[in-house]
C-alpha positions as semicolon CSV with decimal commas, in nm:
position;residue;x (nm);y (nm);z (nm)
1;M;0,000;0,000;0,000
2;R;0,121;0,349;-0,072
3;F;0,072;0,638;0,165
4;R;0,092;1,008;0,075
5;W;0,141;1,252;0,365
6;T;-0,069;1,549;0,250
7;R;-0,092;1,754;0,570
8;D;0,013;1,755;0,934
9;L;-0,188;1,556;1,185
10;P;-0,306;1,732;1,503
11;G;0,000;1,742;1,729
12;V;0,224;1,560;1,481
13;T;0,425;1,731;1,209
14;R;0,602;1,554;0,928
15;G;0,953;1,613;1,062
16;G;0,889;1,766;1,401
17;P;0,937;1,629;1,753
18;V;0,603;1,758;1,886
19;G;0,419;1,423;1,899
20;R;0,421;1,075;1,755
21;I;0,193;0,830;1,578
22;T;0,114;0,538;1,809
23;G;-0,110;0,337;1,579
24;A;-0,304;0,325;1,255
25;R;-0,616;0,151;1,133
26;L;-0,741;0,088;0,780
27;V;-1,117;0,137;0,740
28;K;-1,353;0,110;0,446
29;D;-1,651;0,343;0,435
30;A;-1,888;0,479;0,168
31;F;-1,611;0,700;0,029
32;G;-1,354;0,419;-0,007
33;W;-1,056;0,314;0,200
34;Q;-0,934;0,552;0,472
35;I;-0,644;0,530;0,715
36;V;-0,706;0,651;1,071
37;F;-0,410;0,749;1,290
38;R;-0,386;0,741;1,669
39;T;-0,146;1,007;1,791
40;E;0,021;1,101;2,117
41;T;0,105;1,465;2,178
42;M;0,355;1,593;2,428
43;T;0,179;1,924;2,498
44;A;-0,029;1,974;2,811
45;V;-0,332;2,200;2,827
46;I;-0,362;2,375;3,161
47;S;-0,686;2,557;3,223
48;D;-0,756;2,825;3,480
49;P;-0,941;2,706;3,791
50;H;-1,316;2,767;3,787
51;P;-1,405;3,053;4,026
52;D;-1,748;2,916;4,129
53;P;-1,799;2,645;4,392
54;M;-1,818;2,284;4,274
55;V;-2,160;2,125;4,235
56;G;-2,274;1,764;4,182
57;I;-2,527;1,687;3,910
58;D;-2,791;1,410;3,903
59;R;-2,982;1,341;3,580
60;G;-3,343;1,231;3,597
61;I;-3,670;1,192;3,406
62;T;-3,917;1,402;3,606
63;V;-3,656;1,669;3,682
64;A;-3,395;1,701;3,408
65;L;-3,103;1,804;3,631
66;A;-3,090;1,818;4,011
67;L;-2,787;1,998;4,149
68;S;-2,630;1,935;4,490
69;D;-2,680;2,300;4,586
70;G;-3,058;2,240;4,585
71;T;-3,145;2,396;4,251
72;T;-3,293;2,218;3,948
73;R;-3,278;2,270;3,573
74;E;-3,561;2,184;3,336
75;H;-3,567;2,102;2,966
76;G;-3,655;2,379;2,724
77;P;-3,980;2,373;2,524
């Protein structure tokens, strides 16, 4: 099988040390044969801490969302 590298994969460049390909899978769909890559990136995303207090969420049928702070959320129309 031949493979043509047409563009960079997310986190992996053709010659760069940013990430690496850890696996590949060959799949056939309605558009023909495709190759799917599994990649590992070395970059870490650090987000800012959320300023509000933490809350637990329970999903239900009668009440859509019941929060641990005592409030509820309903479905829209």
